[in-house]
C-alpha positions as CSV (number, residue, x, y, z in Angstrom):
1,M,-58.0,27.7,-60.6
2,K,-57.7,24.2,-62.0
3,T,-54.2,25.0,-63.0
4,L,-53.3,26.0,-59.4
5,K,-54.8,22.8,-58.0
6,L,-53.0,20.7,-60.5
7,T,-49.7,22.4,-59.6
8,L,-50.2,21.8,-55.9
9,I,-51.0,18.1,-56.5
10,L,-47.9,17.6,-58.6
11,S,-45.7,19.3,-55.9
12,L,-47.1,17.2,-53.2
13,A,-46.6,14.0,-55.2
14,L,-43.0,15.0,-56.0
15,S,-42.3,15.7,-52.3
16,L,-43.6,12.3,-51.3
17,I,-41.4,10.6,-53.9
18,I,-38.3,12.4,-52.8
19,G,-39.0,11.6,-49.1
20,C,-39.6,8.0,-49.7
21,S,-36.3,7.8,-51.7
22,K,-34.4,9.4,-48.7
23,D,-36.1,6.9,-46.3
24,E,-35.1,4.0,-48.4
25,D,-31.4,5.2,-48.4
26,A,-31.5,5.6,-44.7
27,D,-33.0,2.2,-44.2
28,T,-30.3,0.7,-46.4
29,A,-27.5,2.2,-44.3
30,D,-29.2,1.3,-41.0
31,D,-29.8,-2.2,-42.3
32,W,-26.0,-2.6,-43.2
33,I,-25.0,-1.5,-39.7
34,R,-27.6,-3.7,-38.1
35,K,-26.5,-6.8,-40.0
36,A,-22.7,-6.3,-39.6
37,V,-21.3,-8.4,-36.8
38,P,-18.8,-6.6,-34.6
39,V,-15.5,-8.6,-34.4
40,K,-11.9,-8.1,-33.5
41,V,-9.2,-9.3,-35.8
42,A,-5.5,-10.1,-35.8
43,T,-2.9,-10.6,-38.5
44,A,-1.5,-14.0,-38.9
45,Q,2.3,-14.3,-38.5
46,A,4.9,-16.9,-37.6
47,Q,6.2,-16.9,-34.0
48,N,7.4,-19.1,-31.2
49,F,5.0,-21.5,-29.6
50,V,5.4,-22.3,-25.9
51,S,3.5,-25.3,-24.4
52,S,3.1,-25.0,-20.7
53,L,1.4,-26.4,-17.6
54,S,-0.4,-24.0,-15.2
55,Y,-0.7,-24.2,-11.5
56,N,-1.8,-22.0,-8.6
57,G,0.1,-21.4,-5.4
58,S,1.1,-19.1,-2.6
59,L,4.1,-16.8,-2.9
60,L,6.7,-17.5,-0.2
61,A,9.9,-15.7,0.9
62,I,13.0,-17.6,-0.1
63,Q,14.1,-17.6,3.6
64,T,12.1,-17.0,6.8
65,S,13.5,-16.8,10.3
66,R,11.5,-16.5,13.5
67,I,13.6,-14.4,16.0
68,I,13.0,-16.1,19.3
69,P,15.2,-15.6,22.4
70,E,16.6,-18.8,24.0
71,I,16.5,-17.4,27.5
72,P,13.6,-16.0,29.5
73,G,13.5,-12.4,30.7
74,K,12.5,-8.9,30.0
75,I,12.9,-7.4,26.6
76,E,15.2,-4.5,27.1
77,A,15.3,-2.9,23.6
78,L,13.9,-3.4,20.1
79,Y,16.1,-1.9,17.4
80,V,14.0,-2.4,14.3
81,Q,10.4,-2.0,13.2
82,I,8.1,-3.8,10.7
83,G,9.2,-3.0,7.2
84,D,12.8,-2.3,8.1
85,Y,15.5,-3.8,5.9
86,V,18.3,-5.3,8.0
87,Q,21.8,-6.7,7.2
88,T,23.3,-10.0,8.3
89,G,24.5,-9.7,11.9
90,Q,22.6,-6.5,12.6
91,T,21.3,-6.3,16.3
92,L,17.5,-6.7,16.4
93,V,16.6,-7.4,20.1
94,Q,18.4,-6.9,23.4
95,M,17.2,-8.8,26.5
96,D,17.8,-7.5,30.0
97,I,21.2,-8.7,31.2
98,S,21.5,-6.9,34.6
99,T,21.1,-10.1,36.6
100,M,23.3,-12.2,34.3
101,T,26.0,-9.5,34.4
102,L,26.2,-9.8,38.2
103,Q,26.3,-13.6,37.9
104,H,29.0,-13.3,35.4
105,K,31.1,-11.2,37.8
106,Q,30.5,-13.7,40.5
107,A,31.5,-16.6,38.3
108,K,34.7,-14.8,37.3
109,A,35.6,-14.3,41.0
110,G,34.8,-18.0,41.6
111,L,37.1,-19.0,38.8
112,S,39.9,-16.9,40.3
113,V,39.5,-18.7,43.7
114,A,39.4,-22.1,42.0
115,R,42.5,-21.2,40.0
116,A,44.3,-20.2,43.2
117,N,43.2,-23.4,45.0
118,L,44.5,-25.5,42.1
119,A,47.9,-23.8,42.1
120,D,48.2,-24.5,45.9
121,A,47.1,-28.1,45.4
122,Q,49.7,-28.5,42.6
123,K,52.5,-27.2,44.8
124,N,51.5,-29.5,47.7
125,W,51.4,-32.4,45.3
126,E,54.9,-31.6,44.0
127,R,56.2,-31.5,47.6
128,V,54.6,-34.7,48.7
129,Q,56.0,-36.5,45.7
130,T,59.5,-35.4,46.7
131,L,58.9,-36.6,50.3
132,R,57.4,-39.8,49.1
133,S,60.5,-40.6,47.2
134,E,62.4,-40.2,50.4
135,N,59.8,-42.3,52.4
136,A,59.1,-39.2,54.5
137,V,55.3,-39.4,54.2
138,S,52.9,-42.3,54.6
139,Q,50.8,-43.8,51.9
140,Q,47.7,-42.2,53.4
141,Q,49.1,-38.7,53.3
142,F,50.3,-39.3,49.7
143,E,46.8,-40.4,48.6
144,K,45.2,-37.5,50.5
145,M,47.3,-35.0,48.6
146,K,46.4,-36.7,45.3
147,L,42.7,-36.4,46.1
148,G,43.2,-32.8,47.0
149,L,44.8,-32.1,43.6
150,D,42.0,-33.9,41.8
151,A,39.3,-32.0,43.7
152,A,41.0,-28.6,42.9
153,Q,41.2,-29.5,39.2
154,A,37.5,-30.5,39.3
155,Q,36.6,-27.2,41.0
156,M,38.6,-25.3,38.4
157,S,36.7,-27.1,35.6
158,Q,33.4,-26.4,37.3
159,A,34.1,-22.7,37.7
160,Q,35.3,-22.4,34.1
161,A,32.2,-24.2,32.8
162,G,29.9,-21.9,34.9
163,L,31.7,-18.8,33.5
164,D,31.4,-20.1,30.0
165,L,27.7,-20.8,30.5
166,L,27.0,-17.3,31.7
167,K,29.0,-15.9,28.8
168,M,27.0,-17.9,26.3
169,Q,23.7,-16.7,28.0
170,L,25.0,-13.1,27.7
171,D,25.7,-13.6,24.0
172,K,22.3,-15.1,23.5
173,A,20.7,-12.1,25.2
174,T,21.6,-10.1,22.0
175,L,19.6,-11.3,19.0
176,T,21.0,-10.5,15.6
177,A,19.8,-11.1,12.0
178,P,20.9,-14.4,10.6
179,F,20.6,-13.1,7.0
180,A,19.7,-9.9,5.2
181,G,16.0,-9.3,4.8
182,V,12.9,-7.4,5.8
183,I,11.1,-7.4,9.2
184,T,7.6,-8.6,8.4
185,Q,6.1,-9.2,11.9
186,R,6.5,-8.2,15.5
187,G,5.1,-10.1,18.5
188,F,6.4,-8.2,21.5
189,N,7.1,-4.7,22.8
190,K,9.9,-3.1,24.8
191,G,9.5,-4.1,28.5
192,D,7.5,-7.3,27.8
193,L,8.5,-10.4,29.7
194,F,9.4,-13.3,27.4
195,S,9.2,-17.0,28.1
196,P,10.5,-19.7,25.7
197,A,7.3,-21.7,26.4
198,I,5.3,-19.1,24.5
199,M,7.1,-19.9,21.3
200,M,6.0,-16.6,19.7
201,P,8.7,-14.8,17.8
202,V,9.7,-11.2,18.8
203,F,10.3,-10.6,15.1
204,T,9.8,-12.5,11.8
205,L,12.6,-11.9,9.3
206,Q,12.1,-12.7,5.6
207,D,14.5,-12.6,2.7
208,V,12.2,-11.6,-0.2
209,S,15.0,-10.9,-2.7
210,S,13.6,-14.0,-4.4
211,I,10.2,-15.5,-4.2
212,K,9.4,-19.2,-4.3
213,V,6.2,-21.0,-5.1
214,E,5.8,-24.6,-3.9
215,L,3.6,-26.8,-6.1
216,Q,2.1,-30.3,-5.9
217,I,2.3,-32.0,-9.3
218,T,0.4,-35.2,-10.3
219,S,2.2,-38.3,-11.5
220,Q,0.8,-37.8,-15.0
221,E,2.5,-34.4,-15.3
222,I,5.7,-34.8,-13.3
223,M,7.5,-36.5,-16.1
224,S,7.2,-33.3,-18.2
225,I,8.8,-31.1,-15.6
226,K,12.6,-30.8,-15.2
227,K,14.9,-28.7,-13.0
228,G,16.0,-25.6,-14.9
229,Q,12.8,-25.2,-17.0
230,N,11.5,-21.7,-17.6
231,A,8.5,-20.6,-15.5
232,T,6.4,-17.4,-15.3
233,L,4.5,-16.0,-12.4
234,K,1.3,-14.0,-12.8
235,V,-0.3,-12.0,-10.0
236,D,-3.3,-9.8,-9.9
237,Y,-1.5,-6.7,-8.8
238,L,1.2,-6.7,-11.6
239,D,0.5,-6.1,-15.3
240,E,3.4,-8.3,-16.6
241,A,4.4,-11.8,-15.7
242,V,7.6,-12.4,-13.8
243,P,10.1,-14.8,-15.3
244,G,11.7,-17.6,-13.2
245,K,13.0,-21.2,-13.1
246,V,12.1,-24.6,-11.8
247,T,14.6,-25.1,-9.0
248,L,13.5,-28.3,-7.3
249,V,11.7,-31.4,-8.5
250,G,10.8,-34.1,-6.1
251,V,11.7,-37.7,-6.8
252,A,9.2,-39.4,-4.5
253,A,5.5,-38.9,-4.2
254,D,3.9,-37.8,-1.0
255,P,2.4,-40.9,0.6
256,L,-0.9,-39.2,1.4
257,S,-1.6,-37.0,-1.7
258,K,0.4,-39.1,-4.2
259,T,1.7,-35.8,-5.7
260,F,5.2,-34.6,-6.3
261,F,6.8,-31.5,-4.8
262,V,8.1,-28.9,-7.2
263,E,9.6,-25.5,-6.3
264,C,9.9,-22.5,-8.7
265,Q,11.9,-19.4,-7.8
266,F,11.4,-15.9,-9.2
267,D,13.7,-12.9,-8.9
268,N,12.2,-10.1,-6.7
269,R,15.0,-7.6,-6.4
270,T,12.5,-4.9,-7.5
271,G,10.3,-5.8,-4.5
272,N,7.1,-5.9,-6.5
273,L,6.2,-9.5,-5.5
274,R,4.5,-9.8,-2.1
275,A,5.0,-12.9,0.0
276,G,1.7,-14.3,1.2
277,T,-0.2,-13.4,-1.9
278,F,-1.6,-15.8,-4.5
279,G,-0.4,-16.4,-8.1
280,Q,-0.4,-18.5,-11.2
281,V,2.7,-20.4,-12.3
282,D,3.1,-21.4,-15.9
283,I,6.0,-23.9,-16.5
284,S,7.2,-24.1,-20.1
285,I,7.6,-27.8,-21.0
286,E,8.2,-27.3,-24.8
287,E,9.1,-24.5,-27.2
288,I,8.7,-24.6,-31.0
289,E,10.1,-21.9,-33.2
290,N,8.6,-20.2,-36.3
291,V,5.1,-21.6,-36.5
292,M,1.7,-20.1,-37.0
293,V,0.2,-19.4,-33.6
294,V,-3.3,-18.2,-32.9
295,P,-5.4,-17.8,-29.7
296,R,-7.6,-20.8,-28.8
297,N,-10.9,-18.8,-29.0
298,S,-10.2,-17.9,-32.7
299,V,-10.6,-21.6,-33.8
300,I,-14.1,-23.1,-33.7
301,D,-14.4,-26.8,-32.7
302,K,-10.6,-27.2,-33.5
303,S,-11.5,-27.4,-37.2
304,H,-12.2,-23.9,-38.7
305,M,-11.8,-20.2,-38.3
306,F,-12.9,-17.0,-40.1
307,V,-10.7,-15.0,-42.3
308,V,-11.7,-11.4,-43.0
309,K,-11.5,-9.6,-46.4
310,D,-13.3,-6.5,-47.5
311,N,-15.6,-6.5,-44.4
312,M,-16.6,-10.1,-45.1
313,A,-15.8,-13.1,-42.9
314,Y,-15.1,-16.4,-44.8
315,Q,-15.0,-19.7,-43.1
316,R,-11.7,-21.5,-43.5
317,D,-10.9,-25.1,-42.5
318,V,-7.6,-25.3,-40.6
319,E,-5.3,-28.0,-39.3
320,V,-4.5,-27.8,-35.6
321,L,-1.2,-29.4,-34.8
322,Q,-0.7,-28.6,-31.1
323,T,-2.5,-26.8,-28.3
324,S,-1.5,-25.1,-25.1
325,L,-3.6,-23.4,-22.4
326,E,-4.2,-20.3,-24.5
327,E,-2.8,-20.9,-28.0
328,L,-2.9,-23.3,-30.9
329,I,-0.5,-24.1,-33.7
330,I,-2.1,-24.0,-37.2
331,G,-0.4,-26.4,-39.7
332,A,-2.5,-25.5,-42.8
333,G,-5.4,-23.3,-43.8
334,L,-4.1,-19.9,-42.7
335,S,-1.4,-17.9,-44.5
336,E,0.9,-15.3,-43.1
337,G,-0.5,-11.8,-43.4
338,E,-4.2,-12.8,-43.5
339,Q,-6.6,-11.2,-41.1
340,Y,-8.5,-13.6,-38.9
341,V,-11.3,-13.2,-36.3
342,T,-10.1,-13.3,-32.7
343,S,-13.3,-12.2,-31.0
344,G,-16.9,-12.8,-32.1
345,A,-16.2,-15.8,-34.3
346,F,-18.8,-18.1,-32.6
347,I,-21.7,-16.1,-34.0
348,L,-20.4,-15.9,-37.6
349,T,-21.4,-17.9,-40.6
350,D,-19.6,-18.1,-44.0
351,S,-19.7,-14.8,-45.8
352,S,-21.0,-12.9,-42.8
353,L,-20.8,-9.1,-43.0
354,V,-18.5,-7.8,-40.2
355,Q,-17.5,-4.6,-38.6
356,I,-14.0,-4.6,-37.3
357,E,-13.5,-3.0,-33.9
358,D,-10.3,-1.9,-32.3
């Protein structure tokens, strides 16, 4: 009986020892995971560094035209709708010309009458000149014939001008596209009465094959910006930035804001950029080739960063040569091929245990 009790006691003690050993192993693994700081890393490599200035602005069509009739009247027909692409010279709007057509016919008839009167007056003038040379007419009759010719010529000019005016109005009754583009707005419907006093366009036409962004630059930064410099445009609805150029740099400051006008243009033949939206323009003012470039948040206090080796992060003093909005040039302290912390560096200390995340 004593032997059985002794055996049970020894078995229980052995079980407790084995269980404690397993718990200690588990605690050690859990402790390692708990102490390891999750970080993201990148591999150092030489690349090109671009120093840029960043601005926000609205996207504008390269050309905008408000299609407004020059004459009042009823809108007879609309040939396009919002979203339609139109070519240069394509008919967009036709105003009612029924009244003007009748007036044009009347003016043509009036011109024919004036032309006939002028021909008769010219013949009378020729005859009176012959009679005058023979002293067969008085000075009063001679002057009267001259006045008749002058009046006929004036009536002819007046009739021709009236006809030309009506022809011009008929031409203006048909509105065409001044350039190729897209219809973006419509202000009237077929049958509406239009008055120039309203100043509301029937259509708005925009050329969005290129997009421009107009910027206001301070006097401190304008000296760094030159026509022809590279620029990129970032918008929320596109994953990649769109390349472009600085196309215009103002030479005089605005008298009120004391800023300088700068325009950048971006190719939009794909149609991905939308006029009227908002975007960020980065203008490249300097480019340096084959230097060690790292993200700004990987360098702490512009003096040190963390290099990772065998799941350990070691503090490394570095020399920062130049900075941009998002990147830094490292002159010394980081070698090509080394892994360095890009995210999570602010909570690290020298020789911290780290866990690399994707």
